[in-house]
C-alpha positions in Angstrom: 9.3 19.3 1.6 9.4 20.9 5.1 6.3 22.0 7.0 6.3 25.5 8.4 3.9 28.0 10.0 3.1 31.0 7.9 1.4 34.3 8.7 -1.3 35.5 6.3 -0.5 38.9 5.0 -3.5 39.2 2.7 -6.1 37.4 0.8 -8.7 38.1 -1.9 -11.5 36.5 -3.7 -10.8 36.0 -7.4 -13.2 34.8 -10.1 -11.9 31.5 -11.4 -11.8 31.9 -15.2 -10.3 28.5 -15.7 -13.7 26.9 -16.1 -13.5 24.4 -13.3 -17.2 24.6 -12.7 -20.4 26.6 -13.5 -22.1 29.4 -11.7 -19.2 31.9 -11.7 -17.0 30.1 -9.2 -14.4 31.9 -7.2 -11.2 30.9 -5.5 -9.4 32.5 -2.6 -5.8 33.6 -3.2 -3.7 33.8 0.0 -0.5 35.8 0.5 1.7 34.7 3.4 5.2 35.1 5.0 7.3 32.4 6.6 10.8 31.8 8.0 13.2 29.1 6.8 16.9 28.9 7.7 16.7 32.2 9.6 15.4 34.1 6.5 12.0 35.5 5.8 10.2 34.5 2.6 6.8 35.4 1.0 4.5 33.3 -1.0 1.0 33.2 -2.5 -1.4 30.6 -3.8 -4.9 29.3 -4.1 -6.2 28.5 -0.6 -8.3 25.5 -1.6 -7.5 24.1 -5.0 -10.4 21.6 -4.7 -13.0 24.1 -3.5 -15.0 26.3 -5.7 -16.5 29.2 -3.8 -19.5 31.4 -4.6 -18.7 35.1 -4.4 -20.3 35.2 -0.9 -18.5 32.2 0.5 -15.1 33.4 -0.9 -15.6 36.8 0.7 -16.5 35.0 4.0 -13.3 32.9 3.8 -11.2 36.1 3.1 -12.8 37.8 6.1 -12.6 34.8 8.4 -10.3 31.8 7.9 -7.9 33.6 5.6 -7.8 37.0 7.3 -4.5 38.9 7.6 -2.7 37.9 10.8 -4.1 34.3 10.9 -1.7 31.5 10.5 -1.6 28.4 8.3 0.7 25.6 7.4 2.8 25.8 4.3 5.5 23.5 2.9 8.7 24.7 1.4 11.5 23.0 -0.6 14.6 22.6 1.6 16.8 22.9 -1.5 15.1 26.2 -2.4 13.2 27.7 0.6 11.7 30.5 -1.6 9.7 27.7 -3.3 6.6 27.1 -1.2 3.1 25.6 -1.4 0.0 26.0 0.7 -0.8 22.4 1.2 1.0 19.1 1.2 -0.9 18.0 -1.9 0.5 21.1 -3.7 4.0 20.2 -2.6 3.8 16.6 -3.4 2.2 17.4 -6.7 5.2 19.6 -7.6 7.5 16.8 -6.6 5.8 14.3 -8.8 5.7 16.7 -11.7 9.4 17.2 -11.4 10.0 13.5 -11.0 8.0 12.6 -14.1 9.9 15.2 -16.1 13.2 13.7 -15.0 12.0 10.2 -15.9 10.8 11.4 -19.3 14.2 13.1 -20.0 16.1 9.9 -18.9 13.9 7.8 -21.2 14.5 10.2 -24.1 18.2 10.1 -23.5 18.2 6.3 -23.3 16.4 6.0 -26.7 18.8 8.4 -28.4 21.8 6.4 -27.2 20.3 3.2 -28.7 19.7 4.8 -32.1 
């Protein structure tokens, strides 16, 4: 994955209904634009997957760190530049998910050949 600078086009606080914690946790969703190979792309994602915000702290993050016009680092797939992630952990996580899927398929194919 290739690192690029993106411009935030919008962000919002969203109640996390996934149950990752108690106390009505919130997450911050960030929308952004970036360039790759001379083309413009747009993406969106959770700003801090490992952070659970209160309503107040999420609104502060939206107004401050993740305000429209600010920049942040994103990572995009060089084989498919429209596929992007906000952090390296997101990008590497997607890589490992794909790698494990391929390994699983190869193992399945191998067992079918032996049978």
